[in-house]
C-alpha positions as CSV (number, residue, x, y, z in Angstrom):
1,L,85.4,96.8,88.9
2,L,87.7,97.8,91.7
3,K,85.1,96.5,94.2
4,L,85.1,93.1,92.4
5,L,88.9,92.9,92.6
6,N,88.7,93.9,96.2
7,T,86.3,91.1,96.9
8,W,88.7,88.6,95.2
9,C,91.4,89.8,97.6
10,Q,89.3,88.8,100.6
11,N,89.7,85.1,99.9
12,P,93.0,83.5,99.0
13,R,91.1,81.0,96.8
14,Y,90.6,83.8,94.3
15,Y,94.1,85.1,94.2
16,I,94.8,83.0,91.0
17,L,92.3,85.2,89.2
18,L,94.5,88.3,89.9
19,A,97.5,86.5,88.4
20,T,95.6,85.5,85.3
21,C,97.0,87.1,82.2
22,S,96.5,87.2,78.5
23,E,99.3,87.1,76.0
24,H,99.6,90.8,76.7
25,E,100.8,91.5,80.2
26,N,98.8,94.8,80.3
27,L,95.5,92.9,80.3
28,S,96.2,91.3,83.7
29,P,94.3,92.8,86.7
30,L,97.3,93.4,88.9
31,P,99.3,95.8,86.6
32,A,96.1,97.8,86.1
33,I,95.5,98.0,89.8
34,F,99.1,99.3,90.4
35,K,98.8,101.7,87.4
36,L,95.7,103.1,89.2
37,L,97.5,103.3,92.5
38,M,100.4,105.2,91.0
39,A,98.1,107.7,89.0
40,P,98.5,111.2,90.5
41,K,94.8,111.9,90.1
42,S,93.6,108.8,92.0
43,T,91.4,109.8,95.0
44,T,92.3,109.0,98.5
45,S,89.5,106.5,98.8
46,V,90.7,104.6,95.7
47,V,94.3,104.5,97.1
48,N,93.0,103.3,100.4
49,V,91.0,100.4,98.8
50,I,94.1,99.3,96.8
51,L,96.3,99.5,99.9
52,D,93.8,97.4,101.8
53,M,93.9,94.9,98.9
54,I,97.7,94.7,99.1
55,E,97.5,94.1,102.8
56,K,95.1,91.2,102.3
57,L,97.3,89.7,99.6
58,L,100.3,89.9,102.0
59,T,98.6,88.5,105.1
60,L,95.8,86.1,104.2
61,T,96.5,82.4,103.8
62,E,94.4,79.5,102.8
63,D,92.5,77.7,105.6
64,E,92.5,73.9,105.8
65,E,88.9,73.9,104.6
66,D,89.8,75.9,101.5
67,K,92.4,73.3,100.5
68,E,89.7,70.6,100.2
69,I,87.8,72.7,97.6
70,P,88.9,72.1,94.0
71,P,91.1,74.9,92.7
72,I,89.8,77.5,90.3
73,E,90.7,76.8,86.7
74,T,91.7,79.9,84.8
75,F,91.9,80.4,81.1
76,N,95.6,81.5,81.1
77,S,97.4,82.1,84.3
78,S,100.9,83.3,84.5
79,V,103.4,80.6,85.5
80,I,103.5,81.0,89.3
81,D,103.9,78.1,91.6
82,K,101.1,78.2,94.1
83,G,103.3,76.8,96.8
84,G,105.1,79.1,99.2
85,I,108.7,80.2,98.8
86,T,110.4,78.8,101.9
87,N,113.5,79.1,103.9
88,E,114.0,77.6,107.3
89,T,111.6,79.8,109.2
90,N,109.5,81.8,106.7
91,I,106.9,80.8,104.1
92,I,105.8,83.4,101.5
93,N,102.1,82.9,100.6
94,F,100.8,83.0,97.1
95,G,99.4,86.5,97.5
96,S,102.8,87.8,98.4
97,K,104.4,85.9,95.4
98,I,102.1,87.6,92.9
99,L,103.0,91.0,94.4
100,I,106.8,90.6,94.0
101,P,106.9,92.3,90.5
102,H,105.0,95.3,92.0
103,I,107.3,95.9,95.0
104,P,108.8,99.1,93.4
105,S,105.2,100.6,93.1
106,I,104.3,99.6,96.7
107,L,107.5,101.3,98.0
108,E,106.9,104.4,95.9
109,V,103.4,104.8,97.4
110,M,104.8,104.3,100.9
111,K,107.5,106.9,100.3
112,R,104.8,109.4,99.1
113,R,102.6,108.7,102.1
114,I,105.5,109.2,104.5
115,A,106.8,112.4,102.9
């Protein structure tokens, strides 16, 4: 399952599938991924795959060709605007926007890796 989620992270078109949630927040893929990341018994290879997924979510953006393809319809996606958050010089991509609630977990993992 982690390999499938990792594949979704390789193409910004599929990011909406990571933000899809049921009425219960704990059924969404992203909280489960971060729960696995924070688990003390997670192996190094699992942590590295998840960190690679996070990097892709933060850095990959849609190509012009991808914008011409119809968007993926989901059964129930959380209310997140797919447009970027902008100020005068920066635009935050959709992958970064869906990671915002998980910033404390990301920082905790970085803190553990540095220490």
